[in-house]
mmCIF file of the protein (N, C-alpha, C, O) and its ligand, coordinates in Angstrom:
data_MODEL
# 
_entry.id   MODEL 
# 
loop_
_entity.id 
_entity.type 
_entity.pdbx_number_of_molecules 
1 polymer     1 
2 non-polymer 1 
# 
_entity_poly.entity_id                      1 
_entity_poly.type                           'polypeptide(L)' 
_entity_poly.nstd_linkage                   no 
_entity_poly.nstd_monomer                   no 
_entity_poly.pdbx_seq_one_letter_code       MKIWHVIPIEDLKEHEESPECWCNPTETEAVWVHNAADGREAYETGVRQLH 
_entity_poly.pdbx_seq_one_letter_code_can   MKIWHVIPIEDLKEHEESPECWCNPTETEAVWVHNAADGREAYETGVRQLH 
_entity_poly.pdbx_strand_id                 A 
# 
loop_
_entity_poly_seq.entity_id 
_entity_poly_seq.num 
_entity_poly_seq.mon_id 
_entity_poly_seq.hetero 
1 1  MET n 
1 2  LYS n 
1 3  ILE n 
1 4  TRP n 
1 5  HIS n 
1 6  VAL n 
1 7  ILE n 
1 8  PRO n 
1 9  ILE n 
1 10 GLU n 
1 11 ASP n 
1 12 LEU n 
1 13 LYS n 
1 14 GLU n 
1 15 HIS n 
1 16 GLU n 
1 17 GLU n 
1 18 SER n 
1 19 PRO n 
1 20 GLU n 
1 21 CYS n 
1 22 TRP n 
1 23 CYS n 
1 24 ASN n 
1 25 PRO n 
1 26 THR n 
1 27 GLU n 
1 28 THR n 
1 29 GLU n 
1 30 ALA n 
1 31 VAL n 
1 32 TRP n 
1 33 VAL n 
1 34 HIS n 
1 35 ASN n 
1 36 ALA n 
1 37 ALA n 
1 38 ASP n 
1 39 GLY n 
1 40 ARG n 
1 41 GLU n 
1 42 ALA n 
1 43 TYR n 
1 44 GLU n 
1 45 THR n 
1 46 GLY n 
1 47 VAL n 
1 48 ARG n 
1 49 GLN n 
1 50 LEU n 
1 51 HIS n 
# 
loop_
_struct_asym.id 
_struct_asym.entity_id 
A 1 
B 2 
# 
loop_
_chem_comp.id 
_chem_comp.type 
_chem_comp.mon_nstd_flag 
ALA 'L-peptide linking' y 
ARG 'L-peptide linking' y 
ASN 'L-peptide linking' y 
ASP 'L-peptide linking' y 
CYS 'L-peptide linking' y 
GLN 'L-peptide linking' y 
GLU 'L-peptide linking' y 
GLY 'peptide linking'   y 
HIS 'L-peptide linking' y 
ILE 'L-peptide linking' y 
LEU 'L-peptide linking' y 
LYS 'L-peptide linking' y 
MET 'L-peptide linking' y 
PRO 'L-peptide linking' y 
SER 'L-peptide linking' y 
THR 'L-peptide linking' y 
TRP 'L-peptide linking' y 
TYR 'L-peptide linking' y 
VAL 'L-peptide linking' y 
ZN  non-polymer         . 
# 
_pdbx_entity_nonpoly.entity_id   2 
_pdbx_entity_nonpoly.name        ? 
_pdbx_entity_nonpoly.comp_id     ZN 
# 
_pdbx_nonpoly_scheme.asym_id         B 
_pdbx_nonpoly_scheme.entity_id       2 
_pdbx_nonpoly_scheme.mon_id          ZN 
_pdbx_nonpoly_scheme.ndb_seq_num     1 
_pdbx_nonpoly_scheme.pdb_seq_num     101 
_pdbx_nonpoly_scheme.auth_seq_num    101 
_pdbx_nonpoly_scheme.pdb_mon_id      ZN 
_pdbx_nonpoly_scheme.auth_mon_id     ZN 
_pdbx_nonpoly_scheme.pdb_strand_id   A 
_pdbx_nonpoly_scheme.pdb_ins_code    . 
# 
loop_
_atom_site.group_PDB 
_atom_site.id 
_atom_site.type_symbol 
_atom_site.label_atom_id 
_atom_site.label_alt_id 
_atom_site.label_comp_id 
_atom_site.label_asym_id 
_atom_site.label_entity_id 
_atom_site.label_seq_id 
_atom_site.pdbx_PDB_ins_code 
_atom_site.Cartn_x 
_atom_site.Cartn_y 
_atom_site.Cartn_z 
_atom_site.occupancy 
_atom_site.B_iso_or_equiv 
_atom_site.pdbx_formal_charge 
_atom_site.auth_seq_id 
_atom_site.auth_comp_id 
_atom_site.auth_asym_id 
_atom_site.auth_atom_id 
_atom_site.pdbx_PDB_model_num 
ATOM   1   N  N  . MET A 1 1  ? 147.956 -46.446 77.773 1.00 0.00 ? 1   MET A N  1 
ATOM   2   C  CA . MET A 1 1  ? 147.032 -45.562 77.147 1.00 0.00 ? 1   MET A CA 1 
ATOM   3   C  C  . MET A 1 1  ? 145.744 -46.175 76.969 1.00 0.00 ? 1   MET A C  1 
ATOM   4   O  O  . MET A 1 1  ? 145.753 -47.270 76.407 1.00 0.00 ? 1   MET A O  1 
ATOM   5   N  N  . LYS A 1 2  ? 144.545 -45.658 77.359 1.00 0.00 ? 2   LYS A N  1 
ATOM   6   C  CA . LYS A 1 2  ? 143.279 -46.409 77.104 1.00 0.00 ? 2   LYS A CA 1 
ATOM   7   C  C  . LYS A 1 2  ? 142.674 -46.226 75.682 1.00 0.00 ? 2   LYS A C  1 
ATOM   8   O  O  . LYS A 1 2  ? 142.595 -45.088 75.218 1.00 0.00 ? 2   LYS A O  1 
ATOM   9   N  N  . ILE A 1 3  ? 142.332 -47.085 75.116 1.00 0.00 ? 3   ILE A N  1 
ATOM   10  C  CA . ILE A 1 3  ? 141.785 -46.782 73.607 1.00 0.00 ? 3   ILE A CA 1 
ATOM   11  C  C  . ILE A 1 3  ? 140.332 -46.824 73.579 1.00 0.00 ? 3   ILE A C  1 
ATOM   12  O  O  . ILE A 1 3  ? 139.741 -47.796 74.048 1.00 0.00 ? 3   ILE A O  1 
ATOM   13  N  N  . TRP A 1 4  ? 139.688 -45.803 73.043 1.00 0.00 ? 4   TRP A N  1 
ATOM   14  C  CA . TRP A 1 4  ? 138.407 -45.490 72.947 1.00 0.00 ? 4   TRP A CA 1 
ATOM   15  C  C  . TRP A 1 4  ? 137.921 -45.903 71.551 1.00 0.00 ? 4   TRP A C  1 
ATOM   16  O  O  . TRP A 1 4  ? 138.717 -45.993 70.617 1.00 0.00 ? 4   TRP A O  1 
ATOM   17  N  N  . HIS A 1 5  ? 136.661 -46.145 71.419 1.00 0.00 ? 5   HIS A N  1 
ATOM   18  C  CA . HIS A 1 5  ? 135.863 -46.561 70.449 1.00 0.00 ? 5   HIS A CA 1 
ATOM   19  C  C  . HIS A 1 5  ? 134.762 -45.413 70.305 1.00 0.00 ? 5   HIS A C  1 
ATOM   20  O  O  . HIS A 1 5  ? 134.079 -45.141 71.291 1.00 0.00 ? 5   HIS A O  1 
ATOM   21  N  N  . VAL A 1 6  ? 134.617 -44.891 69.381 1.00 0.00 ? 6   VAL A N  1 
ATOM   22  C  CA . VAL A 1 6  ? 133.332 -44.200 69.013 1.00 0.00 ? 6   VAL A CA 1 
ATOM   23  C  C  . VAL A 1 6  ? 132.421 -44.681 68.073 1.00 0.00 ? 6   VAL A C  1 
ATOM   24  O  O  . VAL A 1 6  ? 132.674 -44.594 66.872 1.00 0.00 ? 6   VAL A O  1 
ATOM   25  N  N  . ILE A 1 7  ? 131.437 -45.156 68.467 1.00 0.00 ? 7   ILE A N  1 
ATOM   26  C  CA . ILE A 1 7  ? 130.428 -45.980 67.839 1.00 0.00 ? 7   ILE A CA 1 
ATOM   27  C  C  . ILE A 1 7  ? 128.910 -45.249 67.652 1.00 0.00 ? 7   ILE A C  1 
ATOM   28  O  O  . ILE A 1 7  ? 128.210 -44.696 68.499 1.00 0.00 ? 7   ILE A O  1 
ATOM   29  N  N  . PRO A 1 8  ? 128.718 -45.434 66.434 1.00 0.00 ? 8   PRO A N  1 
ATOM   30  C  CA . PRO A 1 8  ? 127.080 -44.805 66.187 1.00 0.00 ? 8   PRO A CA 1 
ATOM   31  C  C  . PRO A 1 8  ? 126.171 -45.414 67.030 1.00 0.00 ? 8   PRO A C  1 
ATOM   32  O  O  . PRO A 1 8  ? 126.211 -46.643 67.096 1.00 0.00 ? 8   PRO A O  1 
ATOM   33  N  N  . ILE A 1 9  ? 125.260 -44.735 67.771 1.00 0.00 ? 9   ILE A N  1 
ATOM   34  C  CA . ILE A 1 9  ? 124.478 -45.622 68.433 1.00 0.00 ? 9   ILE A CA 1 
ATOM   35  C  C  . ILE A 1 9  ? 123.176 -46.063 67.729 1.00 0.00 ? 9   ILE A C  1 
ATOM   36  O  O  . ILE A 1 9  ? 122.753 -45.377 66.799 1.00 0.00 ? 9   ILE A O  1 
ATOM   37  N  N  . GLU A 1 10 ? 122.504 -47.203 68.135 1.00 0.00 ? 10  GLU A N  1 
ATOM   38  C  CA . GLU A 1 10 ? 121.410 -47.724 67.449 1.00 0.00 ? 10  GLU A CA 1 
ATOM   39  C  C  . GLU A 1 10 ? 121.798 -47.968 65.934 1.00 0.00 ? 10  GLU A C  1 
ATOM   40  O  O  . GLU A 1 10 ? 120.961 -47.730 65.064 1.00 0.00 ? 10  GLU A O  1 
ATOM   41  N  N  . ASP A 1 11 ? 122.979 -48.411 65.628 1.00 0.00 ? 11  ASP A N  1 
ATOM   42  C  CA . ASP A 1 11 ? 123.280 -48.681 63.992 1.00 0.00 ? 11  ASP A CA 1 
ATOM   43  C  C  . ASP A 1 11 ? 122.422 -49.937 63.596 1.00 0.00 ? 11  ASP A C  1 
ATOM   44  O  O  . ASP A 1 11 ? 121.754 -50.572 64.412 1.00 0.00 ? 11  ASP A O  1 
ATOM   45  N  N  . LEU A 1 12 ? 122.504 -50.201 62.376 1.00 0.00 ? 12  LEU A N  1 
ATOM   46  C  CA . LEU A 1 12 ? 121.862 -51.025 61.659 1.00 0.00 ? 12  LEU A CA 1 
ATOM   47  C  C  . LEU A 1 12 ? 122.830 -52.491 62.125 1.00 0.00 ? 12  LEU A C  1 
ATOM   48  O  O  . LEU A 1 12 ? 122.275 -53.561 62.378 1.00 0.00 ? 12  LEU A O  1 
ATOM   49  N  N  . LYS A 1 13 ? 124.019 -52.341 62.168 1.00 0.00 ? 13  LYS A N  1 
ATOM   50  C  CA . LYS A 1 13 ? 124.584 -53.622 62.578 1.00 0.00 ? 13  LYS A CA 1 
ATOM   51  C  C  . LYS A 1 13 ? 125.446 -53.525 63.653 1.00 0.00 ? 13  LYS A C  1 
ATOM   52  O  O  . LYS A 1 13 ? 125.932 -52.403 63.793 1.00 0.00 ? 13  LYS A O  1 
ATOM   53  N  N  . GLU A 1 14 ? 125.807 -54.429 64.517 1.00 0.00 ? 14  GLU A N  1 
ATOM   54  C  CA . GLU A 1 14 ? 126.516 -54.614 65.740 1.00 0.00 ? 14  GLU A CA 1 
ATOM   55  C  C  . GLU A 1 14 ? 127.986 -54.110 65.232 1.00 0.00 ? 14  GLU A C  1 
ATOM   56  O  O  . GLU A 1 14 ? 128.478 -54.568 64.201 1.00 0.00 ? 14  GLU A O  1 
ATOM   57  N  N  . HIS A 1 15 ? 128.639 -53.150 66.022 1.00 0.00 ? 15  HIS A N  1 
ATOM   58  C  CA . HIS A 1 15 ? 130.046 -52.889 66.078 1.00 0.00 ? 15  HIS A CA 1 
ATOM   59  C  C  . HIS A 1 15 ? 130.810 -53.768 66.882 1.00 0.00 ? 15  HIS A C  1 
ATOM   60  O  O  . HIS A 1 15 ? 130.289 -54.282 67.872 1.00 0.00 ? 15  HIS A O  1 
ATOM   61  N  N  . GLU A 1 16 ? 132.031 -54.010 66.560 1.00 0.00 ? 16  GLU A N  1 
ATOM   62  C  CA . GLU A 1 16 ? 133.115 -54.700 67.441 1.00 0.00 ? 16  GLU A CA 1 
ATOM   63  C  C  . GLU A 1 16 ? 133.862 -53.492 67.977 1.00 0.00 ? 16  GLU A C  1 
ATOM   64  O  O  . GLU A 1 16 ? 134.095 -52.465 67.338 1.00 0.00 ? 16  GLU A O  1 
ATOM   65  N  N  . GLU A 1 17 ? 134.215 -53.752 69.261 1.00 0.00 ? 17  GLU A N  1 
ATOM   66  C  CA . GLU A 1 17 ? 135.220 -52.680 69.672 1.00 0.00 ? 17  GLU A CA 1 
ATOM   67  C  C  . GLU A 1 17 ? 136.558 -53.131 69.271 1.00 0.00 ? 17  GLU A C  1 
ATOM   68  O  O  . GLU A 1 17 ? 137.316 -53.614 70.112 1.00 0.00 ? 17  GLU A O  1 
ATOM   69  N  N  . SER A 1 18 ? 136.887 -53.009 68.085 1.00 0.00 ? 18  SER A N  1 
ATOM   70  C  CA . SER A 1 18 ? 138.028 -53.410 67.588 1.00 0.00 ? 18  SER A CA 1 
ATOM   71  C  C  . SER A 1 18 ? 138.304 -52.761 66.252 1.00 0.00 ? 18  SER A C  1 
ATOM   72  O  O  . SER A 1 18 ? 137.401 -52.342 65.528 1.00 0.00 ? 18  SER A O  1 
ATOM   73  N  N  . PRO A 1 19 ? 139.812 -52.686 65.906 1.00 0.00 ? 19  PRO A N  1 
ATOM   74  C  CA . PRO A 1 19 ? 140.258 -52.137 64.668 1.00 0.00 ? 19  PRO A CA 1 
ATOM   75  C  C  . PRO A 1 19 ? 139.651 -53.080 63.482 1.00 0.00 ? 19  PRO A C  1 
ATOM   76  O  O  . PRO A 1 19 ? 139.478 -52.668 62.335 1.00 0.00 ? 19  PRO A O  1 
ATOM   77  N  N  . GLU A 1 20 ? 139.404 -54.179 63.846 1.00 0.00 ? 20  GLU A N  1 
ATOM   78  C  CA . GLU A 1 20 ? 138.825 -55.169 62.836 1.00 0.00 ? 20  GLU A CA 1 
ATOM   79  C  C  . GLU A 1 20 ? 137.519 -55.160 62.471 1.00 0.00 ? 20  GLU A C  1 
ATOM   80  O  O  . GLU A 1 20 ? 137.075 -55.953 61.640 1.00 0.00 ? 20  GLU A O  1 
ATOM   81  N  N  . CYS A 1 21 ? 136.756 -54.201 63.104 1.00 0.00 ? 21  CYS A N  1 
ATOM   82  C  CA . CYS A 1 21 ? 135.416 -54.092 62.963 1.00 0.00 ? 21  CYS A CA 1 
ATOM   83  C  C  . CYS A 1 21 ? 134.985 -53.828 61.350 1.00 0.00 ? 21  CYS A C  1 
ATOM   84  O  O  . CYS A 1 21 ? 135.707 -53.242 60.543 1.00 0.00 ? 21  CYS A O  1 
ATOM   85  N  N  . TRP A 1 22 ? 133.789 -54.329 61.088 1.00 0.00 ? 22  TRP A N  1 
ATOM   86  C  CA . TRP A 1 22 ? 133.363 -54.538 59.399 1.00 0.00 ? 22  TRP A CA 1 
ATOM   87  C  C  . TRP A 1 22 ? 133.417 -53.127 58.877 1.00 0.00 ? 22  TRP A C  1 
ATOM   88  O  O  . TRP A 1 22 ? 133.702 -52.970 57.689 1.00 0.00 ? 22  TRP A O  1 
ATOM   89  N  N  . CYS A 1 23 ? 133.150 -51.995 59.706 1.00 0.00 ? 23  CYS A N  1 
ATOM   90  C  CA . CYS A 1 23 ? 133.001 -50.526 59.396 1.00 0.00 ? 23  CYS A CA 1 
ATOM   91  C  C  . CYS A 1 23 ? 134.345 -49.922 58.888 1.00 0.00 ? 23  CYS A C  1 
ATOM   92  O  O  . CYS A 1 23 ? 134.378 -48.828 58.325 1.00 0.00 ? 23  CYS A O  1 
ATOM   93  N  N  . ASN A 1 24 ? 135.338 -50.605 59.090 1.00 0.00 ? 24  ASN A N  1 
ATOM   94  C  CA . ASN A 1 24 ? 136.756 -50.146 58.744 1.00 0.00 ? 24  ASN A CA 1 
ATOM   95  C  C  . ASN A 1 24 ? 136.935 -48.798 59.473 1.00 0.00 ? 24  ASN A C  1 
ATOM   96  O  O  . ASN A 1 24 ? 137.120 -47.751 58.852 1.00 0.00 ? 24  ASN A O  1 
ATOM   97  N  N  . PRO A 1 25 ? 136.867 -48.873 60.923 1.00 0.00 ? 25  PRO A N  1 
ATOM   98  C  CA . PRO A 1 25 ? 137.211 -47.577 61.566 1.00 0.00 ? 25  PRO A CA 1 
ATOM   99  C  C  . PRO A 1 25 ? 138.257 -46.844 61.375 1.00 0.00 ? 25  PRO A C  1 
ATOM   100 O  O  . PRO A 1 25 ? 139.251 -47.387 60.892 1.00 0.00 ? 25  PRO A O  1 
ATOM   101 N  N  . THR A 1 26 ? 138.284 -45.590 61.671 1.00 0.00 ? 26  THR A N  1 
ATOM   102 C  CA . THR A 1 26 ? 139.697 -44.845 61.676 1.00 0.00 ? 26  THR A CA 1 
ATOM   103 C  C  . THR A 1 26 ? 140.127 -44.216 62.794 1.00 0.00 ? 26  THR A C  1 
ATOM   104 O  O  . THR A 1 26 ? 139.412 -43.450 63.440 1.00 0.00 ? 26  THR A O  1 
ATOM   105 N  N  . GLU A 1 27 ? 141.408 -44.524 63.107 1.00 0.00 ? 27  GLU A N  1 
ATOM   106 C  CA . GLU A 1 27 ? 142.353 -44.380 64.108 1.00 0.00 ? 27  GLU A CA 1 
ATOM   107 C  C  . GLU A 1 27 ? 142.590 -42.788 64.417 1.00 0.00 ? 27  GLU A C  1 
ATOM   108 O  O  . GLU A 1 27 ? 143.278 -42.127 63.638 1.00 0.00 ? 27  GLU A O  1 
ATOM   109 N  N  . THR A 1 28 ? 142.133 -42.327 65.316 1.00 0.00 ? 28  THR A N  1 
ATOM   110 C  CA . THR A 1 28 ? 142.571 -40.741 65.439 1.00 0.00 ? 28  THR A CA 1 
ATOM   111 C  C  . THR A 1 28 ? 143.140 -40.578 66.980 1.00 0.00 ? 28  THR A C  1 
ATOM   112 O  O  . THR A 1 28 ? 142.338 -40.666 67.910 1.00 0.00 ? 28  THR A O  1 
ATOM   113 N  N  . GLU A 1 29 ? 144.172 -40.402 67.167 1.00 0.00 ? 29  GLU A N  1 
ATOM   114 C  CA . GLU A 1 29 ? 145.012 -40.182 68.403 1.00 0.00 ? 29  GLU A CA 1 
ATOM   115 C  C  . GLU A 1 29 ? 144.267 -41.128 69.655 1.00 0.00 ? 29  GLU A C  1 
ATOM   116 O  O  . GLU A 1 29 ? 143.755 -40.664 70.673 1.00 0.00 ? 29  GLU A O  1 
ATOM   117 N  N  . ALA A 1 30 ? 144.354 -42.457 69.307 1.00 0.00 ? 30  ALA A N  1 
ATOM   118 C  CA . ALA A 1 30 ? 143.911 -43.505 70.444 1.00 0.00 ? 30  ALA A CA 1 
ATOM   119 C  C  . ALA A 1 30 ? 142.453 -43.494 70.441 1.00 0.00 ? 30  ALA A C  1 
ATOM   120 O  O  . ALA A 1 30 ? 141.909 -43.952 71.445 1.00 0.00 ? 30  ALA A O  1 
ATOM   121 N  N  . VAL A 1 31 ? 141.673 -43.022 69.428 1.00 0.00 ? 31  VAL A N  1 
ATOM   122 C  CA . VAL A 1 31 ? 140.301 -43.162 69.398 1.00 0.00 ? 31  VAL A CA 1 
ATOM   123 C  C  . VAL A 1 31 ? 140.022 -43.744 68.021 1.00 0.00 ? 31  VAL A C  1 
ATOM   124 O  O  . VAL A 1 31 ? 140.442 -43.198 67.001 1.00 0.00 ? 31  VAL A O  1 
ATOM   125 N  N  . TRP A 1 32 ? 139.222 -44.994 68.009 1.00 0.00 ? 32  TRP A N  1 
ATOM   126 C  CA . TRP A 1 32 ? 138.831 -45.582 66.696 1.00 0.00 ? 32  TRP A CA 1 
ATOM   127 C  C  . TRP A 1 32 ? 137.478 -45.212 66.284 1.00 0.00 ? 32  TRP A C  1 
ATOM   128 O  O  . TRP A 1 32 ? 136.509 -45.739 66.832 1.00 0.00 ? 32  TRP A O  1 
ATOM   129 N  N  . VAL A 1 33 ? 137.348 -44.375 65.391 1.00 0.00 ? 33  VAL A N  1 
ATOM   130 C  CA . VAL A 1 33 ? 135.938 -43.531 65.116 1.00 0.00 ? 33  VAL A CA 1 
ATOM   131 C  C  . VAL A 1 33 ? 135.312 -44.716 63.988 1.00 0.00 ? 33  VAL A C  1 
ATOM   132 O  O  . VAL A 1 33 ? 135.847 -45.054 62.931 1.00 0.00 ? 33  VAL A O  1 
ATOM   133 N  N  . HIS A 1 34 ? 134.005 -45.228 64.572 1.00 0.00 ? 34  HIS A N  1 
ATOM   134 C  CA . HIS A 1 34 ? 133.398 -46.096 63.466 1.00 0.00 ? 34  HIS A CA 1 
ATOM   135 C  C  . HIS A 1 34 ? 132.453 -45.661 62.782 1.00 0.00 ? 34  HIS A C  1 
ATOM   136 O  O  . HIS A 1 34 ? 131.755 -44.755 63.238 1.00 0.00 ? 34  HIS A O  1 
ATOM   137 N  N  . ASN A 1 35 ? 132.213 -46.191 61.555 1.00 0.00 ? 35  ASN A N  1 
ATOM   138 C  CA . ASN A 1 35 ? 131.418 -45.557 60.516 1.00 0.00 ? 35  ASN A CA 1 
ATOM   139 C  C  . ASN A 1 35 ? 129.915 -46.024 60.535 1.00 0.00 ? 35  ASN A C  1 
ATOM   140 O  O  . ASN A 1 35 ? 129.750 -47.243 60.532 1.00 0.00 ? 35  ASN A O  1 
ATOM   141 N  N  . ALA A 1 36 ? 128.948 -45.331 60.551 1.00 0.00 ? 36  ALA A N  1 
ATOM   142 C  CA . ALA A 1 36 ? 127.506 -45.892 60.481 1.00 0.00 ? 36  ALA A CA 1 
ATOM   143 C  C  . ALA A 1 36 ? 127.148 -46.678 59.443 1.00 0.00 ? 36  ALA A C  1 
ATOM   144 O  O  . ALA A 1 36 ? 127.536 -46.287 58.342 1.00 0.00 ? 36  ALA A O  1 
ATOM   145 N  N  . ALA A 1 37 ? 126.337 -47.962 59.493 1.00 0.00 ? 37  ALA A N  1 
ATOM   146 C  CA . ALA A 1 37 ? 125.969 -48.653 58.222 1.00 0.00 ? 37  ALA A CA 1 
ATOM   147 C  C  . ALA A 1 37 ? 125.113 -47.642 57.384 1.00 0.00 ? 37  ALA A C  1 
ATOM   148 O  O  . ALA A 1 37 ? 125.348 -47.562 56.179 1.00 0.00 ? 37  ALA A O  1 
ATOM   149 N  N  . ASP A 1 38 ? 124.166 -46.890 57.928 1.00 0.00 ? 38  ASP A N  1 
ATOM   150 C  CA . ASP A 1 38 ? 123.449 -46.314 57.106 1.00 0.00 ? 38  ASP A CA 1 
ATOM   151 C  C  . ASP A 1 38 ? 124.048 -44.943 56.656 1.00 0.00 ? 38  ASP A C  1 
ATOM   152 O  O  . ASP A 1 38 ? 123.292 -44.096 56.181 1.00 0.00 ? 38  ASP A O  1 
ATOM   153 N  N  . GLY A 1 39 ? 125.390 -44.700 56.792 1.00 0.00 ? 39  GLY A N  1 
ATOM   154 C  CA . GLY A 1 39 ? 126.079 -43.583 56.208 1.00 0.00 ? 39  GLY A CA 1 
ATOM   155 C  C  . GLY A 1 39 ? 125.959 -42.233 57.082 1.00 0.00 ? 39  GLY A C  1 
ATOM   156 O  O  . GLY A 1 39 ? 126.562 -41.218 56.734 1.00 0.00 ? 39  GLY A O  1 
ATOM   157 N  N  . ARG A 1 40 ? 125.237 -42.270 58.112 1.00 0.00 ? 40  ARG A N  1 
ATOM   158 C  CA . ARG A 1 40 ? 125.291 -41.208 59.041 1.00 0.00 ? 40  ARG A CA 1 
ATOM   159 C  C  . ARG A 1 40 ? 126.684 -40.854 59.478 1.00 0.00 ? 40  ARG A C  1 
ATOM   160 O  O  . ARG A 1 40 ? 127.595 -41.677 59.575 1.00 0.00 ? 40  ARG A O  1 
ATOM   161 N  N  . GLU A 1 41 ? 126.809 -39.262 59.797 1.00 0.00 ? 41  GLU A N  1 
ATOM   162 C  CA . GLU A 1 41 ? 128.097 -39.063 60.329 1.00 0.00 ? 41  GLU A CA 1 
ATOM   163 C  C  . GLU A 1 41 ? 127.720 -39.209 61.985 1.00 0.00 ? 41  GLU A C  1 
ATOM   164 O  O  . GLU A 1 41 ? 126.719 -38.773 62.555 1.00 0.00 ? 41  GLU A O  1 
ATOM   165 N  N  . ALA A 1 42 ? 128.883 -39.984 62.573 1.00 0.00 ? 42  ALA A N  1 
ATOM   166 C  CA . ALA A 1 42 ? 128.770 -40.373 64.034 1.00 0.00 ? 42  ALA A CA 1 
ATOM   167 C  C  . ALA A 1 42 ? 128.375 -39.041 64.798 1.00 0.00 ? 42  ALA A C  1 
ATOM   168 O  O  . ALA A 1 42 ? 127.481 -39.038 65.643 1.00 0.00 ? 42  ALA A O  1 
ATOM   169 N  N  . TYR A 1 43 ? 129.014 -38.038 64.489 1.00 0.00 ? 43  TYR A N  1 
ATOM   170 C  CA . TYR A 1 43 ? 128.903 -36.866 65.355 1.00 0.00 ? 43  TYR A CA 1 
ATOM   171 C  C  . TYR A 1 43 ? 127.701 -36.164 65.205 1.00 0.00 ? 43  TYR A C  1 
ATOM   172 O  O  . TYR A 1 43 ? 127.442 -35.317 66.060 1.00 0.00 ? 43  TYR A O  1 
ATOM   173 N  N  . GLU A 1 44 ? 126.850 -36.367 64.208 1.00 0.00 ? 44  GLU A N  1 
ATOM   174 C  CA . GLU A 1 44 ? 125.437 -35.907 64.132 1.00 0.00 ? 44  GLU A CA 1 
ATOM   175 C  C  . GLU A 1 44 ? 124.420 -36.552 64.889 1.00 0.00 ? 44  GLU A C  1 
ATOM   176 O  O  . GLU A 1 44 ? 123.365 -35.971 65.142 1.00 0.00 ? 44  GLU A O  1 
ATOM   177 N  N  . THR A 1 45 ? 124.654 -37.684 65.258 1.00 0.00 ? 45  THR A N  1 
ATOM   178 C  CA . THR A 1 45 ? 123.608 -38.417 65.802 1.00 0.00 ? 45  THR A CA 1 
ATOM   179 C  C  . THR A 1 45 ? 124.037 -38.717 67.269 1.00 0.00 ? 45  THR A C  1 
ATOM   180 O  O  . THR A 1 45 ? 123.223 -39.306 67.980 1.00 0.00 ? 45  THR A O  1 
ATOM   181 N  N  . GLY A 1 46 ? 125.075 -38.412 67.710 1.00 0.00 ? 46  GLY A N  1 
ATOM   182 C  CA . GLY A 1 46 ? 125.530 -38.630 68.949 1.00 0.00 ? 46  GLY A CA 1 
ATOM   183 C  C  . GLY A 1 46 ? 126.474 -40.098 68.830 1.00 0.00 ? 46  GLY A C  1 
ATOM   184 O  O  . GLY A 1 46 ? 126.443 -40.885 67.884 1.00 0.00 ? 46  GLY A O  1 
ATOM   185 N  N  . VAL A 1 47 ? 127.306 -40.210 70.069 1.00 0.00 ? 47  VAL A N  1 
ATOM   186 C  CA . VAL A 1 47 ? 128.036 -41.466 69.931 1.00 0.00 ? 47  VAL A CA 1 
ATOM   187 C  C  . VAL A 1 47 ? 128.153 -42.175 71.276 1.00 0.00 ? 47  VAL A C  1 
ATOM   188 O  O  . VAL A 1 47 ? 128.004 -41.487 72.286 1.00 0.00 ? 47  VAL A O  1 
ATOM   189 N  N  . ARG A 1 48 ? 128.394 -43.426 71.391 1.00 0.00 ? 48  ARG A N  1 
ATOM   190 C  CA . ARG A 1 48 ? 128.535 -44.062 72.435 1.00 0.00 ? 48  ARG A CA 1 
ATOM   191 C  C  . ARG A 1 48 ? 130.209 -44.433 72.841 1.00 0.00 ? 48  ARG A C  1 
ATOM   192 O  O  . ARG A 1 48 ? 130.856 -45.057 72.000 1.00 0.00 ? 48  ARG A O  1 
ATOM   193 N  N  . GLN A 1 49 ? 130.681 -44.147 73.763 1.00 0.00 ? 49  GLN A N  1 
ATOM   194 C  CA . GLN A 1 49 ? 132.001 -44.168 74.050 1.00 0.00 ? 49  GLN A CA 1 
ATOM   195 C  C  . GLN A 1 49 ? 132.147 -45.479 74.963 1.00 0.00 ? 49  GLN A C  1 
ATOM   196 O  O  . GLN A 1 49 ? 131.443 -45.685 75.951 1.00 0.00 ? 49  GLN A O  1 
ATOM   197 N  N  . LEU A 1 50 ? 133.065 -46.260 74.544 1.00 0.00 ? 50  LEU A N  1 
ATOM   198 C  CA . LEU A 1 50 ? 133.247 -47.681 75.295 1.00 0.00 ? 50  LEU A CA 1 
ATOM   199 C  C  . LEU A 1 50 ? 134.683 -47.694 75.743 1.00 0.00 ? 50  LEU A C  1 
ATOM   200 O  O  . LEU A 1 50 ? 135.529 -47.071 75.101 1.00 0.00 ? 50  LEU A O  1 
ATOM   201 N  N  . HIS A 1 51 ? 135.003 -48.411 76.868 1.00 0.00 ? 51  HIS A N  1 
ATOM   202 C  CA . HIS A 1 51 ? 136.322 -48.434 77.078 1.00 0.00 ? 51  HIS A CA 1 
ATOM   203 C  C  . HIS A 1 51 ? 136.626 -49.680 77.893 1.00 0.00 ? 51  HIS A C  1 
ATOM   204 O  O  . HIS A 1 51 ? 137.784 -49.935 78.223 1.00 0.00 ? 51  HIS A O  1 
HETATM 205 ZN ZN . ZN  B 2 .  ? 132.530 -50.365 63.659 1.00 0.00 2 101 ZN  A ZN 1 
# 
């Protein structure tokens, strides 16, 4: 199964495509949802899907 990372675009800090990322991403059905450094909701500003 492919693991997806949903990462806020143009965030203040670079994210790692890893569950170990500084933002403490949340796993949801094989998708790790990363948290924006500036507190935005990822779904409000668009996301980048990496694989
Ligand atoms: Zn992250």
